[in-house]
C-alpha positions as CSV (number, residue, x, y, z in Angstrom):
1,M,-48.4,2.4,216.7
2,H,-48.6,2.0,220.5
3,S,-50.9,4.8,221.6
4,S,-52.2,5.9,224.9
5,A,-56.0,6.4,225.0
6,R,-55.3,9.8,226.5
7,L,-54.2,11.0,223.1
8,A,-57.9,11.0,222.0
9,L,-59.1,13.1,225.0
10,A,-60.1,16.7,224.4
11,L,-58.9,19.6,226.5
12,P,-61.7,21.8,227.8
13,L,-62.4,24.6,225.3
14,T,-61.4,27.3,227.7
15,A,-62.0,30.9,226.8
16,I,-58.5,31.8,225.5
17,F,-59.8,34.1,222.7
18,A,-58.8,37.2,224.6
19,A,-56.2,39.1,222.5
20,A,-53.3,38.5,225.0
21,Q,-50.2,38.0,222.9
22,D,-46.8,36.6,223.9
23,V,-44.4,39.2,225.3
24,N,-40.6,39.5,224.7
25,L,-39.2,40.7,228.0
26,A,-35.6,41.0,226.8
27,P,-35.6,44.5,225.3
28,A,-36.6,46.1,228.6
29,G,-33.7,44.4,230.3
30,V,-30.0,45.3,230.6
31,A,-27.4,43.2,228.8
32,S,-23.8,42.6,229.7
33,A,-21.0,40.3,228.6
34,T,-17.7,39.1,229.9
35,S,-16.0,40.1,226.6
36,T,-16.5,41.0,223.0
37,S,-14.8,40.0,219.8
38,G,-13.3,43.5,219.6
39,F,-15.1,44.6,216.4
40,G,-17.2,47.3,218.0
41,E,-20.2,45.3,219.1
42,V,-22.0,45.9,222.4
43,A,-24.0,43.5,224.5
44,G,-27.2,45.4,224.0
45,W,-27.3,44.6,220.3
46,A,-28.5,41.2,221.2
47,N,-31.6,42.3,223.1
48,D,-32.7,45.3,221.1
49,G,-35.7,43.6,219.5
50,N,-33.9,43.4,216.1
51,R,-33.4,39.8,214.7
52,D,-31.3,41.2,211.7
53,G,-28.4,38.8,211.3
54,F,-26.1,41.2,209.4
55,F,-23.2,42.3,211.6
56,Y,-22.6,45.7,210.1
57,N,-26.2,46.8,210.8
58,N,-25.1,46.8,214.5
59,S,-27.5,44.0,215.3
60,T,-25.3,40.9,216.3
61,F,-23.1,40.1,219.2
62,T,-19.9,37.9,219.5
63,T,-18.0,37.2,222.7
64,G,-14.2,37.1,222.8
65,N,-12.2,34.1,221.7
66,L,-11.6,32.9,225.2
67,P,-12.8,29.9,227.2
68,G,-16.0,30.2,229.3
69,Q,-17.2,33.6,228.0
70,S,-20.9,34.6,228.6
71,W,-23.6,37.1,227.8
72,Q,-26.6,37.8,229.9
73,V,-29.7,40.0,230.2
74,V,-31.1,41.1,233.5
75,L,-34.8,41.7,233.1
76,A,-36.6,44.8,234.3
77,S,-38.3,42.7,237.0
78,A,-38.7,39.0,237.8
79,S,-41.3,37.4,235.6
80,V,-42.5,34.1,234.4
81,V,-40.3,32.9,231.5
82,N,-41.8,30.3,229.2
83,E,-39.1,30.2,226.5
84,V,-35.9,31.7,225.3
85,V,-35.4,32.1,221.5
86,I,-31.8,32.6,220.2
87,W,-31.4,33.9,216.6
88,N,-28.2,33.2,214.8
89,R,-26.2,35.5,212.5
90,A,-27.1,35.3,208.8
91,D,-24.0,36.8,207.2
92,C,-21.3,34.4,208.3
93,C,-19.9,32.4,211.2
94,A,-23.0,30.3,211.9
95,E,-20.8,27.7,213.5
96,R,-20.2,30.0,216.4
97,L,-23.7,29.4,217.9
98,A,-22.8,25.9,219.3
99,N,-21.6,24.2,222.5
100,F,-23.3,26.5,225.0
101,R,-25.5,26.6,228.1
102,V,-28.7,28.5,228.7
103,E,-29.5,29.4,232.3
104,I,-32.5,31.2,233.8
105,K,-31.8,32.6,237.2
106,N,-33.9,34.1,239.9
107,G,-31.4,36.2,241.8
108,A,-28.5,33.9,242.5
109,T,-30.6,30.7,242.1
110,V,-30.5,28.8,238.8
111,V,-34.2,27.8,238.1
112,F,-33.6,26.3,234.6
113,T,-30.5,25.1,232.7
114,Q,-29.9,23.2,229.5
115,D,-26.9,22.6,227.3
116,F,-27.0,22.7,223.5
117,L,-25.0,21.3,220.6
118,T,-22.2,20.1,222.9
119,S,-21.3,17.1,220.7
120,G,-21.3,18.9,217.4
121,G,-23.5,20.8,215.0
122,H,-24.7,24.4,215.2
123,V,-27.8,26.5,214.8
124,P,-28.1,27.2,211.0
125,A,-27.4,30.7,209.7
126,G,-30.3,33.1,210.1
127,L,-32.4,30.6,212.0
128,S,-33.3,30.3,215.7
129,L,-33.1,27.8,218.5
130,R,-36.2,27.8,220.8
131,V,-35.4,26.8,224.4
132,K,-38.7,25.7,225.8
133,V,-39.1,25.8,229.6
134,P,-41.3,22.8,230.6
135,G,-44.8,23.2,232.0
136,A,-45.9,26.6,233.1
137,G,-42.4,28.1,232.9
138,V,-40.2,29.4,235.7
139,T,-40.0,32.8,237.5
140,G,-36.6,34.5,236.9
141,N,-34.9,37.8,236.3
142,T,-31.8,36.8,234.4
143,V,-31.1,34.8,231.2
144,K,-27.5,33.8,230.6
145,L,-25.7,32.1,227.7
146,T,-22.3,30.6,228.4
147,S,-19.7,29.0,226.0
148,L,-18.9,25.5,227.1
149,G,-15.8,25.0,225.0
150,L,-14.7,25.0,221.4
151,N,-17.2,25.5,218.6
152,P,-17.1,23.4,215.4
153,T,-14.6,25.8,213.8
154,G,-12.2,25.2,216.7
155,N,-12.4,28.5,218.6
156,H,-14.3,29.9,221.6
157,Y,-16.4,32.6,219.9
158,L,-20.1,32.5,220.9
159,A,-22.2,34.6,218.4
160,F,-25.8,35.4,217.9
161,S,-28.0,38.2,216.6
162,E,-30.8,38.3,219.1
163,V,-32.0,36.7,222.4
164,E,-35.7,36.9,223.1
165,V,-37.1,36.1,226.6
166,I,-40.8,35.1,226.1
167,R,-43.7,35.2,228.5
168,Y,-46.8,33.6,227.0
169,G,-50.0,35.4,226.7
170,V,-53.4,33.9,227.5
171,G,-53.3,32.0,224.3
172,R,-50.3,31.5,222.0
173,T,-49.3,33.8,219.1
174,I,-49.8,31.8,215.9
175,N,-48.5,32.7,212.5
176,Y,-50.5,30.9,209.9
177,A,-49.0,32.5,206.8
178,P,-46.6,29.6,206.1
179,Y,-49.7,27.4,205.5
180,G,-51.1,29.8,202.9
181,T,-50.2,30.6,199.3
182,A,-48.1,33.6,198.2
183,T,-48.6,35.2,194.7
184,A,-47.3,38.4,193.3
185,S,-47.6,40.8,190.3
186,S,-44.1,39.9,189.2
187,N,-41.4,37.3,190.0
188,G,-44.2,35.2,191.3
189,S,-42.1,32.0,191.4
190,Q,-40.2,33.6,194.3
191,A,-43.2,34.9,196.3
192,A,-43.1,31.9,198.6
193,R,-40.0,33.3,200.2
194,T,-42.2,35.7,202.1
195,I,-43.9,32.8,204.0
196,D,-41.0,30.3,204.3
197,G,-40.2,31.2,208.0
198,F,-36.9,32.7,207.1
199,L,-36.8,36.2,208.6
200,N,-33.2,36.6,207.3
201,G,-33.2,39.8,205.2
202,I,-29.9,39.4,203.3
203,V,-30.9,39.4,199.7
204,Q,-28.0,37.2,198.5
205,N,-29.1,34.4,200.9
206,N,-32.1,33.9,198.6
207,T,-34.5,34.5,201.5
208,V,-35.9,37.9,200.3
209,F,-38.7,38.4,197.7
210,T,-38.6,41.4,195.4
211,T,-41.0,42.5,192.6
212,T,-39.8,44.3,189.6
213,N,-39.2,48.0,189.8
214,S,-42.4,49.3,188.2
215,P,-45.7,51.0,189.2
216,G,-48.5,49.2,191.1
217,Q,-46.5,46.1,192.2
218,W,-48.2,43.8,194.7
219,L,-47.8,40.7,196.9
220,E,-50.7,38.6,198.2
221,V,-50.8,35.8,200.9
222,T,-54.0,33.8,200.9
223,V,-54.6,32.0,204.2
224,G,-58.2,31.0,204.4
225,Q,-60.9,32.8,206.3
226,H,-59.6,33.6,209.8
227,R,-59.5,36.4,212.4
228,I,-56.3,38.5,211.8
229,D,-54.9,40.3,214.9
230,A,-51.7,41.6,213.4
231,I,-49.6,41.6,210.3
232,R,-45.8,41.8,210.5
233,L,-43.6,42.8,207.6
234,W,-39.9,41.8,208.0
235,P,-37.7,44.0,205.8
236,A,-34.7,43.3,203.6
237,T,-31.6,44.3,205.5
238,Y,-28.7,44.0,203.1
239,N,-28.2,43.7,199.4
240,N,-24.5,43.5,198.6
241,G,-24.0,47.2,199.0
242,Q,-26.9,48.1,196.7
243,A,-30.2,49.9,197.5
244,Y,-32.6,47.6,199.3
245,G,-36.0,47.8,200.9
246,C,-39.4,49.3,199.9
247,G,-41.8,51.9,201.2
248,N,-45.0,53.8,200.3
249,L,-47.2,50.7,200.7
250,R,-50.8,49.8,201.4
251,V,-51.4,46.8,203.6
252,A,-54.9,45.4,203.2
253,I,-57.0,42.5,204.4
254,L,-59.4,41.1,201.9
255,A,-62.4,38.8,202.3
256,N,-63.7,37.2,199.2
257,G,-61.9,39.8,197.1
258,V,-63.3,42.8,199.0
259,E,-61.0,45.0,201.1
260,V,-62.3,45.0,204.7
261,F,-59.3,46.8,206.2
262,G,-56.4,48.9,204.8
263,Q,-53.6,51.0,206.0
264,N,-51.0,53.0,204.2
265,I,-47.5,52.7,205.6
266,A,-44.0,54.4,205.1
267,P,-45.3,57.0,202.6
268,N,-42.0,58.8,202.4
269,S,-39.3,56.4,203.4
270,L,-38.2,52.8,203.3
271,L,-39.4,50.3,205.9
272,P,-37.0,50.4,208.9
273,I,-34.4,47.6,209.1
274,N,-34.1,47.7,212.9
275,Q,-37.6,46.2,213.5
276,P,-40.5,44.6,211.8
277,T,-43.3,46.9,210.6
278,V,-46.5,45.9,212.5
279,V,-50.0,46.6,211.1
280,T,-52.8,46.1,213.6
281,P,-56.4,46.0,212.2
282,P,-59.5,46.6,214.3
283,S,-60.5,43.9,216.8
284,N,-62.1,40.8,215.2
285,T,-61.2,41.7,211.6
286,Q,-61.9,38.6,209.5
287,G,-60.3,37.9,206.1
288,D,-58.8,35.4,203.8
289,T,-56.0,37.3,202.1
290,V,-53.4,39.9,203.0
291,R,-52.3,42.1,200.2
292,V,-49.3,44.5,200.1
293,T,-49.4,47.0,197.2
294,S,-46.9,49.7,196.1
295,L,-48.4,53.2,196.0
296,G,-45.6,54.9,194.2
297,P,-41.8,55.3,194.2
298,V,-39.5,56.0,197.2
299,G,-36.4,57.5,195.6
300,A,-35.6,55.5,192.4
301,F,-37.6,52.4,193.3
302,E,-41.2,51.3,193.3
303,R,-41.5,47.7,194.4
304,V,-42.5,45.3,197.2
305,Q,-39.4,43.8,198.8
306,L,-39.8,41.7,202.0
307,A,-38.0,39.0,203.8
308,E,-41.2,37.7,205.4
309,L,-44.8,38.5,205.9
310,E,-46.5,37.0,209.0
311,V,-50.2,36.8,209.6
312,L,-50.8,36.6,213.3
313,Q,-53.6,35.5,215.6
314,F,-52.9,36.1,219.3
315,A,-55.1,33.4,220.7
316,G,-57.6,30.8,219.3
317,F,-57.8,27.4,217.8
318,I,-55.8,27.8,214.6
319,G,-53.5,24.7,214.6
320,E,-49.8,25.5,214.7
321,Q,-46.5,23.8,215.4
322,W,-43.3,25.1,217.0
323,A,-39.9,23.4,216.8
324,Y,-37.9,23.5,220.0
325,G,-34.6,22.2,221.4
326,A,-31.8,20.7,219.4
327,G,-30.6,17.2,218.4
328,C,-27.2,15.7,219.0
329,L,-24.5,14.8,216.5
330,G,-24.6,11.4,214.9
331,T,-22.5,9.8,212.1
332,A,-24.7,11.4,209.4
333,G,-25.0,14.8,211.2
334,V,-27.5,16.1,213.7
335,P,-31.0,14.6,213.1
336,T,-33.7,17.2,212.4
337,L,-37.4,16.7,212.8
338,S,-39.8,18.9,210.7
339,C,-43.4,18.9,209.6
340,A,-44.9,21.0,206.7
341,V,-48.6,20.3,207.4
342,R,-50.6,22.3,209.9
343,P,-51.9,20.1,212.8
344,T,-55.7,20.0,212.5
345,S,-58.4,17.5,213.7
346,G,-58.5,14.5,211.4
347,A,-55.3,15.4,209.6
348,T,-52.4,13.0,209.0
349,L,-49.1,14.7,209.8
350,P,-46.1,13.7,207.6
351,L,-43.1,14.2,209.9
352,R,-39.7,14.2,208.2
353,V,-36.5,13.1,209.9
354,D,-33.3,14.1,208.2
355,N,-29.7,12.9,208.7
356,V,-30.6,9.3,209.4
357,P,-27.6,7.0,209.0
358,A,-27.7,3.3,208.0
359,P,-29.5,1.1,208.8
360,G,-32.0,4.0,208.5
361,L,-34.3,3.4,211.4
362,A,-36.0,6.3,213.1
363,L,-38.6,6.2,215.9
364,L,-41.1,9.0,216.2
365,V,-41.8,9.5,219.9
366,T,-45.1,11.3,220.7
367,G,-45.9,12.5,224.2
368,L,-48.5,14.3,226.2
369,S,-45.8,16.2,228.2
370,E,-42.6,18.1,227.7
371,S,-42.1,18.4,231.5
372,T,-42.1,14.8,232.9
373,W,-41.6,11.3,231.6
374,S,-42.2,8.2,233.9
375,G,-41.5,10.4,236.9
376,L,-38.3,11.9,235.5
377,P,-38.1,15.6,234.7
378,L,-37.8,16.9,231.1
379,P,-35.7,17.9,229.4
380,L,-33.6,14.9,230.4
381,N,-29.9,14.8,229.8
382,L,-29.0,11.4,228.2
383,L,-25.3,11.7,229.0
384,P,-25.5,9.2,231.9
385,A,-27.2,6.7,229.5
386,G,-24.2,7.0,227.1
387,A,-25.4,9.6,224.7
388,P,-23.4,12.9,225.3
389,G,-25.1,16.0,224.0
390,C,-28.5,14.3,223.6
391,W,-31.6,15.3,225.5
392,A,-35.0,13.7,225.8
393,L,-37.5,16.5,225.1
394,A,-40.9,14.7,225.0
395,S,-42.6,11.9,227.1
396,L,-43.1,8.5,225.4
397,D,-46.8,7.9,225.2
398,A,-46.9,6.7,221.6
399,S,-44.3,5.7,219.0
400,N,-44.1,5.1,215.2
401,L,-41.2,3.4,213.4
402,G,-39.9,4.8,210.1
403,V,-37.3,3.5,207.6
404,A,-35.1,6.1,205.9
405,T,-34.3,6.2,202.2
406,G,-31.2,8.4,201.3
407,G,-31.0,9.5,204.9
408,V,-34.6,10.8,205.1
409,A,-37.4,9.1,207.0
410,T,-41.0,10.2,206.6
411,I,-43.3,9.0,209.4
412,S,-47.1,9.6,209.2
413,F,-49.0,10.5,212.4
414,P,-52.8,10.6,212.3
415,I,-54.7,13.0,214.5
416,P,-58.1,11.9,215.7
417,A,-61.0,13.5,213.7
418,S,-62.8,14.4,216.9
419,G,-62.0,15.2,220.5
420,A,-58.6,16.8,219.7
421,L,-59.3,20.5,219.3
422,G,-57.1,22.6,221.5
423,F,-54.9,19.6,222.4
424,R,-51.1,19.7,222.6
425,I,-48.7,16.9,221.8
426,F,-44.9,16.8,221.8
427,Q,-42.8,14.8,219.3
428,Q,-39.1,13.9,218.9
429,A,-37.2,11.4,216.7
430,V,-34.9,8.8,218.1
431,V,-32.4,7.5,215.5
432,V,-30.5,4.2,215.5
433,D,-26.8,5.1,215.2
434,S,-24.6,2.4,216.7
435,A,-21.3,4.1,215.8
436,S,-22.2,7.4,217.4
437,N,-22.0,6.7,221.1
438,S,-22.2,3.8,223.6
439,L,-26.0,4.0,223.7
440,G,-26.2,3.6,220.0
441,L,-28.9,6.2,219.6
442,V,-29.1,9.9,218.8
443,V,-32.1,12.2,218.9
444,S,-33.5,15.2,217.0
445,N,-35.0,18.4,218.0
446,A,-38.7,18.3,219.1
447,I,-41.9,19.8,217.8
448,E,-44.8,21.0,219.8
449,Q,-48.1,20.4,217.9
450,F,-51.2,22.5,218.8
451,I,-54.2,20.9,217.2
452,G,-56.7,23.2,215.7
453,F,-59.3,23.4,213.0
């Protein structure tokens, strides 16, 4: 590994513990579009705060099948924008979120722009694309998505379920449930669905967990002793025409098996499908487990049924990682970079690169910046270098080479045991693919790693 000594430096442990969470500015804005698909959708369904990807819940948007169509949201006022998160539909037509441009404008001036998935590929069904604005963000009042041409299915539709315009808080909102363990009173083998990162609430997509229909059912997520600032319960949204959802629940935080906080929710109704249900404990509540328990039937059902349970801390030094950007199409598909281990001091991160073609060589690039590289601004369009649709998303301050087996390369990245708390690094995979373009390389999405304890 070729490492810069700067990777071992510690950031000052600034006082970011104030509970200042990230804010989604989009719902307070006004959305409009140049056209619709004609099936009754309205532009405002894509900035209503509802990530539900089922069209018939009035929660997704699709432009018309015409060249150059666009959707935009004008914010209530100009604000710093740190990222734009675009959620795809979950019921069908995932290929329609492809070959598009994201622009942030301040008045008539474009202050940020980046193109996505122009050479092929699409955002997977029910998942999201995080568009990260480098550095401290930009000030803008409009976010616009524009189709750049045909999508992979050969039409001009541009479709998505939600567009979020995020301004960061003092710290960063961290969900550490995915690094915990989920158990349940019944159907326990499927309990991990509640912490897999899939908010998609369509039951037949196998992303929703449901206990049996019987008294006293429960779900627990054990996360280790941490401060818990909020709990978000994402509901089931569709179940093939059958009854779905749950209600009359108690949400509790436990510490060493003892309840330190509890709140009863939805006593006489199902959880709403148009928003997550948020439970906020008192300030500085500490616990190691979140438990959701049924308190009795709602209608004919008594059960716990959730698409996802998130355990949030609004600021602090719990390590977390965020995928951002998108890769470009190679001969084996679009390379993807992922990591299932939480970044902590002294940990070794196993980063996985998928869709690596023969000869199976993947280079993990690790950088200290997502805004500049050797004097060049990031993200950097690699089209002039001979790689259309590819963007450099992280600076090159260290690199690790991996060899793929069966199209998958796992590359280990050690984090220093000391001096790394509160540090951020940015990582992206570069894949050798001589048949893909004149540069002979394609790239993956990127991952931002925030190193904690």
